[in-house]
One Martini backbone bead per residue (centre of mass of N, CA, C, O) as a GRO file, in nm:
protein
  425
    1MET     BB    1  -3.335   2.472   1.047
    2ILE     BB    2  -3.075   2.236   1.073
    3SER     BB    3  -2.821   2.142   1.306
    4LYS     BB    4  -2.496   1.975   1.267
    5TYR     BB    5  -2.239   1.748   1.371
    6PHE     BB    6  -1.899   1.671   1.263
    7THR     BB    7  -1.616   1.456   1.251
    8ALA     BB    8  -1.249   1.475   1.185
    9ASP     BB    9  -1.021   1.207   1.221
   10GLN     BB   10  -0.673   1.231   1.215
   11ARG     BB   11  -0.387   0.997   1.125
   12PHE     BB   12  -0.044   0.956   1.194
   13HIS     BB   13   0.113   0.679   1.232
   14PRO     BB   14   0.358   0.508   1.437
   15VAL     BB   15   0.586   0.336   1.193
   16GLY     BB   16   0.803   0.496   1.059
   17GLN     BB   17   0.936   0.377   0.768
   18GLY     BB   18   0.648   0.516   0.633
   19LEU     BB   19   0.279   0.453   0.603
   20PHE     BB   20  -0.013   0.544   0.820
   21TYR     BB   21  -0.331   0.658   0.720
   22SER     BB   22  -0.618   0.802   0.895
   23MET     BB   23  -0.989   0.838   0.883
   24ASN     BB   24  -1.277   0.971   1.072
   25LEU     BB   25  -1.618   0.993   1.014
   26ASN     BB   26  -1.859   1.161   1.243
   27LEU     BB   27  -2.169   1.161   1.378
   28SER     BB   28  -2.325   1.302   1.613
   29SER     BB   29  -2.520   1.075   1.795
   30ASP     BB   30  -2.416   0.849   1.593
   31ASP     BB   31  -2.323   0.547   1.406
   32ASP     BB   32  -2.220   0.699   1.175
   33ASP     BB   33  -1.949   0.626   0.939
   34PHE     BB   34  -1.607   0.695   0.795
   35ASN     BB   35  -1.339   0.505   0.656
   36PHE     BB   36  -0.994   0.604   0.598
   37VAL     BB   37  -0.711   0.484   0.391
   38TYR     BB   38  -0.347   0.561   0.351
   39ASP     BB   39  -0.171   0.335   0.362
   40CYS     BB   40   0.041   0.035   0.478
   41GLY     BB   41   0.370   0.073   0.608
   42THR     BB   42   0.718  -0.064   0.664
   43LEU     BB   43   1.090  -0.063   0.752
   44SER     BB   44   1.063  -0.102   1.026
   45VAL     BB   45   0.976  -0.235   1.292
   46ARG     BB   46   0.698  -0.433   1.278
   47GLN     BB   47   0.561  -0.381   1.555
   48TYR     BB   48   0.449  -0.094   1.508
   49LEU     BB   49   0.244  -0.172   1.291
   50GLU     BB   50   0.091  -0.396   1.441
   51GLU     BB   51  -0.017  -0.217   1.669
   52GLN     BB   52  -0.185  -0.024   1.485
   53ILE     BB   53  -0.367  -0.242   1.361
   54ARG     BB   54  -0.493  -0.343   1.622
   55ASP     BB   55  -0.617  -0.073   1.706
   56PHE     BB   56  -0.794  -0.038   1.458
   57HIS     BB   57  -0.969  -0.302   1.502
   58ILE     BB   58  -1.106  -0.218   1.767
   59TYR     BB   59  -1.268   0.047   1.627
   60HIS     BB   60  -1.277  -0.106   1.338
   61HIS     BB   61  -1.489  -0.297   1.076
   62VAL     BB   62  -1.455  -0.080   0.839
   63ILE     BB   63  -1.356   0.014   0.503
   64HIS     BB   64  -1.456   0.248   0.270
   65LEU     BB   65  -1.154   0.373   0.202
   66LEU     BB   66  -0.875   0.244   0.009
   67VAL     BB   67  -0.534   0.364  -0.044
   68VAL     BB   68  -0.280   0.318  -0.288
   69SER     BB   69  -0.022   0.504  -0.397
   70HIS     BB   70   0.203   0.271  -0.406
   71PHE     BB   71   0.451  -0.018  -0.437
   72ASP     BB   72   0.609   0.029  -0.203
   73GLU     BB   73   0.678  -0.138   0.080
   74ASP     BB   74   0.635   0.111   0.294
   75HIS     BB   75   0.308   0.120   0.178
   76VAL     BB   76   0.207  -0.221   0.161
   77ASN     BB   77   0.306  -0.445   0.390
   78GLY     BB   78   0.013  -0.394   0.569
   79ILE     BB   79  -0.250  -0.443   0.409
   80ALA     BB   80  -0.324  -0.740   0.455
   81ASP     BB   81  -0.347  -0.721   0.767
   82LEU     BB   82  -0.563  -0.496   0.771
   83ILE     BB   83  -0.793  -0.666   0.576
   84ARG     BB   84  -0.815  -0.890   0.755
   85ASN     BB   85  -1.123  -0.933   0.888
   86ILE     BB   86  -1.227  -0.690   0.695
   87LYS     BB   87  -1.417  -0.455   0.553
   88VAL     BB   88  -1.413  -0.348   0.200
   89LYS     BB   89  -1.549  -0.136  -0.018
   90THR     BB   90  -1.288   0.043  -0.132
   91LEU     BB   91  -1.024   0.001  -0.371
   92VAL     BB   92  -0.732   0.199  -0.453
   93LEU     BB   93  -0.530   0.204  -0.749
   94PRO     BB   94  -0.262   0.244  -0.932
   95TYR     BB   95  -0.141   0.275  -1.249
   96VAL     BB   96   0.086  -0.009  -1.276
   97ASP     BB   97   0.251  -0.173  -1.473
   98TRP     BB   98   0.433  -0.463  -1.494
   99LYS     BB   99   0.713  -0.329  -1.551
  100GLU     BB  100   0.726  -0.149  -1.300
  101ARG     BB  101   0.681  -0.378  -1.091
  102LEU     BB  102   0.929  -0.538  -1.176
  103ALA     BB  103   1.137  -0.321  -1.105
  104ILE     BB  104   1.075  -0.325  -0.804
  105ALA     BB  105   1.139  -0.627  -0.759
  106MET     BB  106   1.446  -0.604  -0.853
  107ALA     BB  107   1.526  -0.416  -0.601
  108LEU     BB  108   1.519  -0.649  -0.433
  109THR     BB  109   1.702  -0.844  -0.185
  110ASP     BB  110   1.432  -1.005  -0.088
  111SER     BB  111   1.273  -1.295  -0.222
  112GLU     BB  112   1.098  -1.392   0.048
  113LYS     BB  113   0.863  -1.179  -0.013
  114LYS     BB  114   0.589  -1.317  -0.119
  115GLU     BB  115   0.352  -1.122  -0.074
  116TYR     BB  116   0.476  -0.876  -0.213
  117LEU     BB  117   0.523  -1.016  -0.489
  118ALA     BB  118   0.221  -1.074  -0.537
  119ILE     BB  119   0.138  -0.781  -0.559
  120LEU     BB  120   0.328  -0.698  -0.792
  121SER     BB  121   0.249  -0.908  -1.013
  122ASP     BB  122  -0.088  -0.926  -0.911
  123PRO     BB  123  -0.306  -0.732  -0.750
  124LEU     BB  124  -0.587  -0.834  -0.843
  125THR     BB  125  -0.557  -1.129  -0.762
  126PHE     BB  126  -0.484  -1.082  -0.468
  127PHE     BB  127  -0.742  -0.893  -0.383
  128SER     BB  128  -0.960  -1.116  -0.509
  129SER     BB  129  -0.935  -1.305  -0.300
  130ASP     BB  130  -1.079  -1.494  -0.034
  131GLN     BB  131  -0.913  -1.343   0.205
  132PHE     BB  132  -1.099  -1.105   0.103
  133ASP     BB  133  -1.338  -0.818   0.165
  134ILE     BB  134  -1.413  -0.679  -0.149
  135ASP     BB  135  -1.621  -0.499  -0.347
  136GLU     BB  136  -1.404  -0.289  -0.488
  137ILE     BB  137  -1.180  -0.203  -0.770
  138LEU     BB  138  -0.985   0.088  -0.837
  139ILE     BB  139  -0.834   0.237  -1.126
  140VAL     BB  140  -0.587   0.494  -1.162
  141GLY     BB  141  -0.518   0.563  -1.466
  142GLY     BB  142  -0.323   0.554  -1.763
  143PRO     BB  143  -0.348   0.495  -2.076
  144GLY     BB  144  -0.499   0.788  -2.212
  145GLY     BB  145  -0.499   0.967  -1.988
  146SER     BB  146  -0.601   1.249  -1.790
  147THR     BB  147  -0.460   1.551  -1.599
  148SER     BB  148  -0.667   1.747  -1.612
  149THR     BB  149  -0.900   1.985  -1.474
  150GLU     BB  150  -1.153   1.868  -1.679
  151GLN     BB  151  -1.256   1.653  -1.539
  152GLU     BB  152  -1.490   1.474  -1.405
  153ARG     BB  153  -1.721   1.662  -1.196
  154PRO     BB  154  -1.887   1.769  -0.942
  155VAL     BB  155  -2.087   1.983  -0.815
  156PRO     BB  156  -2.088   2.163  -0.562
  157ILE     BB  157  -2.231   2.116  -0.252
  158THR     BB  158  -2.526   2.243  -0.096
  159PRO     BB  159  -2.663   2.170   0.197
  160GLN     BB  160  -2.916   2.367   0.205
  161SER     BB  161  -3.036   2.230  -0.083
  162ILE     BB  162  -3.085   1.961   0.066
  163GLU     BB  163  -3.325   1.701   0.067
  164PHE     BB  164  -3.436   1.508   0.322
  165ASN     BB  165  -3.548   1.201   0.431
  166LYS     BB  166  -3.660   0.973   0.669
  167GLU     BB  167  -3.522   0.711   0.518
  168ILE     BB  168  -3.247   0.784   0.570
  169ASN     BB  169  -2.940   0.556   0.654
  170ASP     BB  170  -2.667   0.680   0.476
  171PRO     BB  171  -2.479   0.965   0.504
  172PHE     BB  172  -2.187   0.805   0.394
  173LYS     BB  173  -2.240   0.743   0.118
  174SER     BB  174  -2.064   0.671  -0.163
  175THR     BB  175  -1.951   0.860  -0.456
  176THR     BB  176  -1.865   0.808  -0.798
  177TYR     BB  177  -1.640   0.994  -1.018
  178GLY     BB  178  -1.611   0.905  -1.368
  179THR     BB  179  -1.440   0.754  -1.642
  180GLU     BB  180  -1.496   0.446  -1.770
  181ALA     BB  181  -1.329   0.174  -1.879
  182ASP     BB  182  -1.270  -0.087  -2.083
  183LEU     BB  183  -1.169  -0.401  -1.987
  184ARG     BB  184  -1.096  -0.502  -2.291
  185ASP     BB  185  -0.873  -0.321  -2.301
  186SER     BB  186  -0.537  -0.356  -2.347
  187LYS     BB  187  -0.438  -0.122  -2.163
  188SER     BB  188  -0.584  -0.214  -1.910
  189LEU     BB  189  -0.464  -0.515  -1.908
  190ASN     BB  190  -0.162  -0.426  -1.850
  191PHE     BB  191  -0.202  -0.444  -1.542
  192ALA     BB  192  -0.284  -0.744  -1.595
  193LEU     BB  193  -0.180  -1.097  -1.596
  194GLN     BB  194  -0.478  -1.236  -1.481
  195PRO     BB  195  -0.784  -1.169  -1.588
  196GLY     BB  196  -0.925  -1.462  -1.522
  197GLN     BB  197  -0.884  -1.449  -1.183
  198TYR     BB  198  -1.105  -1.220  -1.177
  199PRO     BB  199  -1.383  -1.030  -1.103
  200ASN     BB  200  -1.497  -0.789  -1.315
  201LYS     BB  201  -1.722  -0.651  -1.134
  202LYS     BB  202  -1.491  -0.530  -0.930
  203ILE     BB  203  -1.354  -0.386  -1.180
  204LYS     BB  204  -1.218  -0.047  -1.232
  205PHE     BB  205  -1.144   0.206  -1.480
  206PHE     BB  206  -0.973   0.547  -1.441
  207PRO     BB  207  -0.786   0.733  -1.655
  208ASP     BB  208  -0.918   1.044  -1.585
  209GLY     BB  209  -0.999   0.991  -1.300
  210LEU     BB  210  -1.112   1.073  -0.952
  211LYS     BB  211  -1.415   1.090  -0.745
  212VAL     BB  212  -1.512   1.111  -0.393
  213VAL     BB  213  -1.821   1.110  -0.200
  214ALA     BB  214  -1.915   1.156   0.137
  215GLY     BB  215  -2.201   1.213   0.094
  216ILE     BB  216  -2.208   1.574   0.180
  217PHE     BB  217  -1.916   1.631   0.337
  218TRP     BB  218  -1.684   1.469   0.164
  219GLU     BB  219  -1.382   1.490  -0.036
  220PHE     BB  220  -1.211   1.301  -0.309
  221GLN     BB  221  -0.907   1.377  -0.490
  222PHE     BB  222  -0.752   1.239  -0.769
  223TYR     BB  223  -0.391   1.184  -0.859
  224ASN     BB  224  -0.204   1.037  -1.136
  225GLN     BB  225   0.131   1.059  -1.160
  226GLU     BB  226   0.327   0.966  -1.391
  227SER     BB  227   0.590   0.848  -1.509
  228THR     BB  228   0.893   0.999  -1.657
  229ASP     BB  229   1.009   0.698  -1.778
  230ALA     BB  230   0.907   0.611  -2.072
  231ILE     BB  231   1.165   0.544  -2.234
  232LYS     BB  232   1.277   0.332  -2.038
  233ILE     BB  233   1.031   0.143  -2.046
  234LYS     BB  234   1.061   0.072  -2.344
  235ARG     BB  235   1.341  -0.054  -2.321
  236LEU     BB  236   1.260  -0.267  -2.117
  237GLU     BB  237   1.043  -0.407  -2.289
  238LYS     BB  238   1.226  -0.494  -2.521
  239SER     BB  239   1.420  -0.670  -2.350
  240LEU     BB  240   1.201  -0.857  -2.226
  241THR     BB  241   1.084  -0.970  -2.488
  242ALA     BB  242   1.345  -1.107  -2.581
  243TYR     BB  243   1.371  -1.292  -2.333
  244MET     BB  244   1.095  -1.438  -2.353
  245THR     BB  245   1.145  -1.560  -2.633
  246LYS     BB  246   1.398  -1.722  -2.561
  247LYS     BB  247   1.259  -1.870  -2.289
  248LYS     BB  248   0.952  -1.913  -2.298
  249VAL     BB  249   0.796  -1.681  -2.129
  250THR     BB  250   0.617  -1.501  -1.906
  251GLU     BB  251   0.556  -1.227  -1.728
  252LEU     BB  252   0.499  -1.369  -1.455
  253GLU     BB  253   0.773  -1.540  -1.449
  254LEU     BB  254   0.969  -1.291  -1.397
  255PHE     BB  255   0.908  -1.288  -1.074
  256LYS     BB  256   1.084  -1.524  -1.043
  257ASP     BB  257   1.379  -1.667  -0.934
  258ASP     BB  258   1.475  -1.800  -1.207
  259HIS     BB  259   1.492  -1.478  -1.337
  260ARG     BB  260   1.622  -1.262  -1.154
  261GLU     BB  261   1.914  -1.203  -1.253
  262GLU     BB  262   1.850  -1.138  -1.550
  263VAL     BB  263   1.639  -0.915  -1.499
  264ARG     BB  264   1.826  -0.734  -1.333
  265LYS     BB  265   2.023  -0.673  -1.562
  266ILE     BB  266   1.818  -0.535  -1.742
  267TYR     BB  267   1.739  -0.316  -1.544
  268ARG     BB  268   2.034  -0.195  -1.499
  269SER     BB  269   2.067  -0.111  -1.808
  270VAL     BB  270   1.838   0.127  -1.761
  271TYR     BB  271   1.857   0.163  -1.443
  272SER     BB  272   1.910   0.334  -1.126
  273ASN     BB  273   1.615   0.466  -1.103
  274LEU     BB  274   1.269   0.475  -1.014
  275ASN     BB  275   1.007   0.687  -1.133
  276GLN     BB  276   0.712   0.647  -0.999
  277THR     BB  277   0.400   0.606  -0.954
  278SER     BB  278   0.154   0.835  -0.782
  279ILE     BB  279  -0.088   0.898  -0.555
  280VAL     BB  280  -0.270   1.190  -0.522
  281LEU     BB  281  -0.451   1.334  -0.231
  282TYR     BB  282  -0.751   1.502  -0.178
  283HIS     BB  283  -0.906   1.610   0.137
  284GLY     BB  284  -1.237   1.748   0.233
  285ALA     BB  285  -1.454   1.972   0.299
  286ILE     BB  286  -1.717   2.096   0.187
  287GLN     BB  287  -1.719   2.435   0.157
  288GLU     BB  288  -2.006   2.504   0.298
  289HIS     BB  289  -1.894   2.431   0.547
  290GLN     BB  290  -1.843   2.474   0.899
  291VAL     BB  291  -1.611   2.557   1.121
  292VAL     BB  292  -1.553   2.449   1.461
  293GLN     BB  293  -1.466   2.630   1.741
  294TYR     BB  294  -1.332   2.632   2.081
  295SER     BB  295  -1.391   2.825   2.366
  296HIS     BB  296  -1.273   2.867   2.696
  297VAL     BB  297  -1.500   2.960   2.959
  298PHE     BB  298  -1.504   3.136   3.264
  299ASN     BB  299  -1.735   3.115   3.543
  300PRO     BB  300  -1.736   3.272   3.849
  301GLU     BB  301  -2.021   3.197   3.959
  302SER     BB  302  -1.999   2.873   3.897
  303GLY     BB  303  -1.698   2.764   3.863
  304SER     BB  304  -1.694   2.713   3.540
  305TRP     BB  305  -1.656   2.562   3.231
  306SER     BB  306  -1.712   2.663   2.887
  307ASN     BB  307  -1.835   2.620   2.560
  308THR     BB  308  -1.759   2.826   2.277
  309GLU     BB  309  -1.859   2.885   1.969
  310VAL     BB  310  -1.653   2.932   1.666
  311LEU     BB  311  -1.668   3.056   1.366
  312SER     BB  312  -1.484   2.954   1.071
  313ASN     BB  313  -1.232   2.939   0.783
  314GLU     BB  314  -1.090   2.691   0.823
  315ARG     BB  315  -0.894   2.460   0.696
  316THR     BB  316  -0.958   2.097   0.587
  317GLY     BB  317  -0.727   2.015   0.407
  318THR     BB  318  -0.557   1.726   0.255
  319LEU     BB  319  -0.224   1.640   0.122
  320LEU     BB  320  -0.130   1.339  -0.038
  321SER     BB  321   0.195   1.234  -0.201
  322GLY     BB  322   0.368   1.011  -0.141
  323ASP     BB  323   0.635   0.964  -0.402
  324LEU     BB  324   0.646   1.224  -0.530
  325LYS     BB  325   0.807   1.397  -0.811
  326ILE     BB  326   0.904   1.771  -0.798
  327SER     BB  327   1.198   1.873  -0.895
  328SER     BB  328   1.059   1.942  -1.151
  329ILE     BB  329   0.854   2.156  -1.323
  330LYS     BB  330   0.644   1.984  -1.473
  331PRO     BB  331   0.519   1.813  -1.234
  332LEU     BB  332   0.451   2.058  -1.064
  333ASN     BB  333   0.252   2.200  -1.260
  334LYS     BB  334   0.052   1.965  -1.271
  335LEU     BB  335  -0.022   1.963  -0.975
  336VAL     BB  336  -0.112   2.261  -0.939
  337SER     BB  337  -0.325   2.256  -1.162
  338HIS     BB  338  -0.507   2.027  -1.060
  339PHE     BB  339  -0.521   2.178  -0.748
  340SER     BB  340  -0.605   2.483  -0.766
  341ARG     BB  341  -0.893   2.476  -0.599
  342PHE     BB  342  -0.755   2.328  -0.330
  343LEU     BB  343  -0.502   2.466  -0.206
  344PRO     BB  344  -0.657   2.690  -0.026
  345LEU     BB  345  -0.771   2.432   0.165
  346VAL     BB  346  -0.495   2.355   0.273
  347SER     BB  347  -0.329   2.240   0.578
  348ILE     BB  348  -0.217   1.945   0.507
  349PHE     BB  349   0.121   1.819   0.420
  350SER     BB  350   0.276   1.558   0.264
  351LEU     BB  351   0.580   1.483   0.207
  352PRO     BB  352   0.760   1.372  -0.033
  353HIS     BB  353   0.922   1.100   0.049
  354HIS     BB  354   0.952   1.201   0.358
  355GLY     BB  355   1.149   1.450   0.260
  356ALA     BB  356   1.309   1.425   0.011
  357ALA     BB  357   1.520   1.603  -0.191
  358ALA     BB  358   1.457   1.457  -0.475
  359ASN     BB  359   1.125   1.544  -0.438
  360TRP     BB  360   1.179   1.847  -0.418
  361GLN     BB  361   1.096   2.204  -0.443
  362PHE     BB  362   1.322   2.490  -0.425
  363SER     BB  363   1.157   2.671  -0.588
  364HIS     BB  364   1.044   3.019  -0.569
  365PRO     BB  365   0.743   2.993  -0.632
  366ASN     BB  366   0.545   2.663  -0.610
  367GLY     BB  367   0.245   2.650  -0.449
  368LEU     BB  368   0.355   2.510  -0.142
  369GLU     BB  369   0.369   2.751   0.104
  370ASN     BB  370   0.051   2.772   0.253
  371PHE     BB  371   0.070   2.574   0.474
  372GLU     BB  372   0.040   2.469   0.816
  373LEU     BB  373   0.147   2.160   0.756
  374TYR     BB  374   0.449   1.951   0.754
  375VAL     BB  375   0.480   1.602   0.682
  376SER     BB  376   0.696   1.342   0.824
  377SER     BB  377   0.739   0.984   0.763
  378ALA     BB  378   0.981   0.833   0.981
  379ARG     BB  379   1.255   0.746   1.120
  380ILE     BB  380   1.463   0.763   1.362
  381ASN     BB  381   1.736   0.936   1.258
  382SER     BB  382   1.712   1.008   0.975
  383ARG     BB  383   1.911   1.134   0.713
  384HIS     BB  384   1.674   1.174   0.458
  385HIS     BB  385   1.404   1.158   0.660
  386PRO     BB  386   1.423   1.436   0.648
  387SER     BB  387   1.578   1.664   0.488
  388LYS     BB  388   1.762   1.933   0.577
  389GLN     BB  389   1.691   2.098   0.327
  390VAL     BB  390   1.383   2.080   0.355
  391VAL     BB  391   1.351   2.194   0.635
  392LYS     BB  392   1.481   2.467   0.571
  393ASP     BB  393   1.290   2.546   0.340
  394VAL     BB  394   1.027   2.546   0.499
  395TYR     BB  395   1.111   2.757   0.718
  396ILE     BB  396   1.179   2.989   0.507
  397ASN     BB  397   0.936   2.955   0.259
  398CYS     BB  398   0.720   2.860   0.461
  399LYS     BB  399   0.441   2.908   0.681
  400GLY     BB  400   0.468   2.649   0.821
  401ASP     BB  401   0.505   2.362   0.997
  402MET     BB  402   0.675   2.090   1.138
  403CYS     BB  403   0.616   1.723   1.125
  404LEU     BB  404   0.731   1.439   1.307
  405VAL     BB  405   0.699   1.097   1.217
  406ASN     BB  406   0.734   0.786   1.400
  407GLU     BB  407   0.758   0.525   1.619
  408VAL     BB  408   0.645   0.743   1.867
  409GLU     BB  409   0.536   0.965   1.676
  410LYS     BB  410   0.236   1.138   1.633
  411PHE     BB  411  -0.061   1.250   1.442
  412GLU     BB  412  -0.344   1.451   1.549
  413LEU     BB  413  -0.685   1.545   1.427
  414GLU     BB  414  -0.969   1.746   1.523
  415THR     BB  415  -1.266   1.818   1.336
  416ILE     BB  416  -1.537   2.046   1.366
  417LEU     BB  417  -1.855   2.045   1.199
  418LYS     BB  418  -2.108   2.256   1.056
  419ILE     BB  419  -2.447   2.189   0.962
  420LYS     BB  420  -2.704   2.292   0.728
  421PHE     BB  421  -3.056   2.180   0.700
  422ASN     BB  422  -3.319   2.025   0.539
  423GLY     BB  423  -3.461   1.786   0.740
  424PHE     BB  424  -3.327   1.452   0.773
  425LEU     BB  425  -3.112   1.197   0.969
   0.00000   0.00000   0.00000
């Protein structure tokens, strides 16, 4: 029986009002690693985000898994800079059809943000362009999809039962699990406004959810909780269809400045605020692995310190919530039900919408009280992120501590895990 160690280095980068989260999985004494990024954007001074992207590029030359939680500017306006001149194996986007993305665009006060508007209008065409090197784009959720806990998942892997051979050379190769939809389906194509502009072989739709496993070590479980504003979206679609018929324009043209004021009026007649779709993601070590902690022991005879390993059952899971809104019971219950078998493994929880009161559930027990750390990523001295109400509620009703990440404060965590197996790596 052979034992080996690998590390999981997590980081909430100091970018201010926004989010840039990354993790690196690395096998000790080997060159093999796996880089994961969840969102990259800010509404604070752009310099903070640019510095973090430059630092990321110094140490990493490929992103194996990149996830965009939703299309708000403070979560995506750094993605293009992050992935220029760097290889991306897999990009995961939430299913947000063109009407929702148009509503986000209409909320913008600055129509000069051309690149961001290009992402909103047709993200598949934007990310499939020659300026990026992306192997595949996966879309999670969408019409007809299920958010039940019975979606297709692999059986948990027991490392001790896996036989490796000497020829294996990619221990972090990722495997995707889920039911893929037909790209020709009209509901799938409702995501894309120019389906002929991108290579179909790169695009895959997973309406019933998605799971990715990195090697045999780490799992990523996706959950796309759709907008609760379905009735309003239907009203918006009806009004937009009437406008397009009258003006003889296409959906894509609605994103242009020529129609901005009229479309904004239509949007405001339906919405005061859009509760949009957001990918929630759990990731953590596959349960059979052992977490290794080190105690520092002083030997008076040698006059030196030594590391003594202590095996523990410490939780390794992180739950990233994007701008999920769980203030009402129904979406909260869906979230807790979906992640029921993962919640006991969660140590770090990113507060929805940077800790905004409108997105938090103040009724207890709500199933989210037992995490070790609650993280809010926002600008310094923000009035609403995190909300004082949320901070007070976490301290009173939840067992863990609060961590505030801003333009100068970051959060980093290194977890060392021990695996045992037969064979070779």
